[in-house]
C-alpha positions as CSV (number, residue, x, y, z in Angstrom):
1,M,-24.3,21.3,-17.1
2,N,-26.2,21.4,-13.8
3,R,-23.4,18.5,-12.7
4,H,-20.8,21.2,-13.4
5,P,-21.4,23.2,-9.6
6,L,-21.8,20.0,-7.7
7,S,-19.1,18.4,-9.0
8,A,-17.0,21.5,-8.0
9,S,-18.6,21.4,-4.6
10,L,-17.8,17.3,-3.9
11,L,-14.3,18.1,-4.7
12,A,-13.8,21.9,-3.0
13,I,-15.2,19.1,0.5
14,A,-12.7,16.1,-1.0
15,L,-9.6,19.0,-0.9
16,A,-10.4,20.4,2.0
17,S,-11.3,17.3,3.8
18,A,-7.5,15.5,2.9
19,A,-5.7,19.1,3.8
20,A,-7.4,19.2,7.4
21,A,-5.3,15.9,8.0
22,D,-2.9,15.8,10.6
23,I,0.2,14.2,8.3
24,P,3.2,12.7,11.0
25,R,6.1,14.3,9.8
26,T,10.2,14.0,11.2
27,A,12.1,16.3,11.3
28,D,13.2,17.5,8.3
29,G,9.4,18.2,7.5
30,T,8.8,14.9,5.3
31,P,5.9,12.6,6.9
32,D,6.3,9.9,8.8
33,L,5.9,6.9,6.9
34,S,7.9,4.7,9.6
35,G,5.2,1.4,11.1
36,Y,2.8,2.1,8.7
37,Y,3.4,-1.0,6.8
38,D,3.0,-5.0,7.3
39,V,5.9,-6.7,6.7
40,A,4.9,-10.2,7.9
41,T,4.8,-12.1,4.6
42,L,6.5,-15.5,3.4
43,T,7.4,-14.0,0.1
44,P,11.3,-13.2,0.0
45,V,13.1,-10.4,-2.0
46,D,14.6,-12.7,-4.1
47,R,12.9,-16.2,-5.4
48,P,14.9,-19.7,-4.4
49,Q,16.1,-21.2,-7.4
50,I,15.1,-24.7,-6.1
51,F,11.2,-23.3,-8.3
52,G,12.8,-22.9,-11.3
53,D,10.9,-21.2,-13.8
54,N,7.6,-21.7,-12.5
55,A,5.1,-19.2,-12.0
56,F,3.3,-19.8,-9.3
57,L,3.2,-22.4,-6.4
58,T,1.8,-25.1,-5.7
59,L,-0.5,-25.2,-2.7
60,E,1.9,-28.4,-0.9
61,Q,5.2,-26.2,-1.4
62,A,3.4,-23.1,-0.3
63,K,2.9,-24.7,2.8
64,E,6.7,-26.3,2.7
65,I,7.5,-23.2,3.0
66,E,5.6,-21.6,6.1
67,E,6.6,-24.7,8.3
């Protein structure tokens, strides 16, 4: 029973901290999520047909794609 006041206090502090965060907004008021994603990846959107039904690439195949 002694844990409940401590838990409630920690939750209140966490919520207050989150509410105080300055979130960039777009003109219509929605959160601006642009610029937060790293798109530097070698993963294609569609899986090339040359790999067939393989669940993963071998190290050699990955190096070939990387070049």
